[in-house]
N, C-alpha and C positions, 0 to 999 in steps of 0.2 A: 172753722177748723178742726178736725175730729183728733183721737187720740192718739190714732192712727198714722196723723200727718202731722207732725212737730214743726214749728215756725223755723225757718230757716234763717239764723243770725248771723250777722255782719259786727264784728267787734271792730270798732274805729278806734285804735290808741290803746296799744296792751301796755306799752311802757316795762320797766323792770321789773321783777318777777320779787315777790313779798315786799314791793313797795308802792306799788301803783295801782289806783283802783280797775282798772281795764284787766289786768293782770286776775286781780281778784274776782270780778264780773267773768272771766276767759272760766276759771277752778270752779267757780258756782255753776256755770252750764255744764260743765264737765262731770260733776258730780253726780252718777247715776241716783244716790239717794234723796237727792234734792228732790227728784218728782217733777221738776221744769217739763214744759211741754215743749221743748226748744231744742234747736241742736246748731252746736256752734260749726259753721262750715267756713267761713271767712276771716280772717283776722288782717286790719290795716294797720300799719304802724309806720307812720310818717318820719318819724326822727331815725329810730335803729336804724331802720333801712336806707337810710339818705348817707350819703358819704361824710356830710359833718357829724353826722349818728356814730358813727364805728370809732370803734377806741375810745369811746366816753364812759365815765361810769356806768354801771348796767349792762351794759353793751355784750359782753360774754355772756352773762346769764340770761340775756333774752334771747341769744343765738340756741342757748342749749335747750332752753324751752320750744323754741321754733321748732328745732330738728324734731325734738321726742313728739309734739302733736304732729309734725308732718309724717311721720313713720308711724306712730300709734292711732290716730285718729284720722290721718285724710285728711287734714285741713289747712288750706292753703293761705300762703301768705301773702300779701303785696302792700309795695309803696303808697299808693293811692285809692281812693274808692276807685277811681273810674276804672281801674283796672279789674274790678269785681266781676263774673261773668253773668251775663243775665238768667235769669230763670229759665229752668228749662222745662217746666209745665205751669200751668194755671192754677194748680190747686194747691200748691205749698205759697203760705204766706212770708215776705220777707219783713224782718225787723233789723234795725241797727240799734249798737248801743256806741254812744259818743262820748269817749273820757279821755279827750286830748287838751290839749293847750287851750285856755279859755281865746285868746288871739285867734285859732284857730278853727273855733266848731262853728262861725256861722258859713264859712266856705264847704266845710265838711259834712254840714247841716245840708244844704244845698245839693252837694253831692250825691248825697244818700237819697234825698227826694228823687234825684236822675236814675237811679238803679232800680228803681219800684217797691219802694218801702213802704209798706202799709201802717207801721209806726215806728216812732224813734225815742229811744230812752236816753236821755239827755243830761251829762252828769251839770252838776249846779259850777259857776252862775248861768252857766249857758251861752253867754256872751260879754263881751268887755263894757257895750252901753244899752240901756233900755230898749234904743231906737231899734237896733238890733234885733233883740229880743222879737217885737211888735212884728219888722220885718219876717222874721224866720214864723211866727206865727200866721201871720197873714199868707204865705208860700205854703205852708204845710195845709191851712183850711182849704185853699184852692186846689191841691192833689186831693184832698181828705184822708189826709194824712193826722193820725193821733200822735201826740206828743205828751209824755211823760215826764217831768224833772225829778232828779235824782235827790229828794232830800229824804236820805233814810230814816234821819230821827225823829220824823214825821208818825213814822210807824215802830219805832223803837219799844221794847217792853218799858224800860223805864218812864218814858214820857207817857203811854199809856196808866202806870199805876199812879206818877205823881197827878195825872188828872182826876183817877178814881177817887184818891186820896183827897183832893182838896175838893170833887163835891160832894163828899162826905162830911165835909166840915161844918161843923155847927155854925160857927162863928164866920161868917166869909167875910164879914167886912176888916176884920184885923186878920187876914188871911194875905201870905206875902209867899209868889215864888219866885225863886231863883234861879234862872239856868247859866251854867258859868260851862265855858268851852274849855276844851283842852286838847292840846296838841304835844303828843310827847316826845319833842325834839331833843338831842341833847344839847348843853350847854358848852357845845364847842365849835371852833369857826368852821369846821366842816361841815355839822350839822345844821349850823345856822345858816351857813351859804344856801345850802340845800333848800332851808326853811324858806328863804328869801326869792329861791327861785322859783319853787314851786306855788308860791303864793305873791308874785309879782303885781297881781291885783290888788293888794291889802288884804291883812287877815281879815279885816271886818267884811269884805266883799267875798272872799272865797273860801275862809274858813267858817267865822261865826255868821257867814248867813245861814248856816244849818239852824241856830235858835233864832235869828231873824225871822225864818220861814215858820218855828213854832209860835211866836207871836203874833203874826201874821195869820195864821191858818186857825188856830184856836183863841186867841186871846183877843180881837178886833183890831189891831193895831194897824193903824196907816201911817202914811206921810202927813197928816194932818192931825193925827192923834198923837206924836212923841213932842212932847214938850221940851225937853232937852237930851242931849246926847255927853255924856262925862267920863272923859278917862279916870280912871281910879290912881294910875301910876304913871 
């Protein structure tokens, strides 16, 4: 893929502006100063473009965002992945970013494989069950599609600095590192309702999974090495 031929991106799951990860992915791709060699061409939004999604919180903001991108960037919006047009040439690589509901990810993933994607960026936790993730991995391997999981904290500056500081610590036997997960939901019924809706899989599986990924990636933590899990509150 040359510098003159950016990848064509299909964003699956845009969500509400200023709230959903899909929307943030879109703004990053649209930011010309980011230097990303990729072009956002299509947005698939299963919820807000469905009848049940109309008149729900965030719908009006999404429609405004949709109209703006259609008018200024020529980006096309669809309700399903299957509606995305086929690639017009063989020199452009198509990649997908999936940031939808976890329960929908396996079927959306399969659909992205069917429209010629050569790489897929999949937001955590990827699927409701490990068996589904394993099947998705097999399906992607069969089509020679690379898959990347969205554990952004693995490459965050504060984690990098923490690891560098720990490696320079002289007395490593007495060194303790604690990762604290924080989601700044307001303590109101409305905010808590959104919190539980967006994290239906459970906070550990859907949010603190970032910290679990850090432990697995950098500290050799496995299922066999975990001695106990204790809730402090």
